[in-house]
N, C-alpha and C positions, 0 to 999 in steps of 0.2 A: 544087393551086392555089401549093403549095413550088414545086415544080419550074417551073410556067411564071415565076412573079419569080426565079424563080435565073437561064433560060435569057431572061428581058427585060433583069435585068441584064450577062448575057454581053454581050448583045447590045450594049450600052450604053455598060460600057466600051472594047468593041472600036471607037466609035465616036469615044469622045473620047481612044483609043494613037493610033487613025489619025489623031488631027485638031491632038491633042497640041503638033509641032513650030511650026503657024500662030498661037498663040495669045500672048504679050506671057506675062513672068514675072509678072507679080500676077495676070493670068486665069488661067497652070497653080497659080496661087498655091492661088488659091480655089478650084478646081475640088478643091482636093487637101485639100484644108483641109474641103471637104464631104464627102468621100469616108470622110476618117481618121472625122471626125464621127460618121457613119452606119454604120461599123465598129463601132466605140469602143457605137453604142447596141445591136448586132444582136446586139453580144457579152455585152451587160448591165452595159458600165464606165461612167465619168461623160466627159463630149463637153465638161467643165470643170473643173479641181479654184480654189475662193475657199477660203481664209481668212481671218476675221473676227477679226481679234483685238484687242483692245479695248486704249485709250492706257497704261494699265500692263504690256501686256503689252510693248507695242513700247517704251517702257522700258526695260523688264527688259532688254530684244536688247540695245538701244543699253549698255548697260551692259556686256554677254553680250558685246558684239564689243570693246569698248573693253579689259577685260580683257584679250580673246586677245588683240588686238591689240599689248598691251606686254608680254604675254610670252611671244609668235612675233618 
């Protein structure tokens, strides 16, 4: 099953490569993003990184940025 999946993937990637010069920049970017996401999933990595900061943490970052701005 894994060998068949790899073989199919290789064929699809070759199709993409053969047609990439006929696509628009947004289409090429979308295909790249899709392929990159799938590559990351297969490798066990995240497809997105999110930061959920509280209002207090954001205000702390603003203070830190102000101090760094004055220091530099």
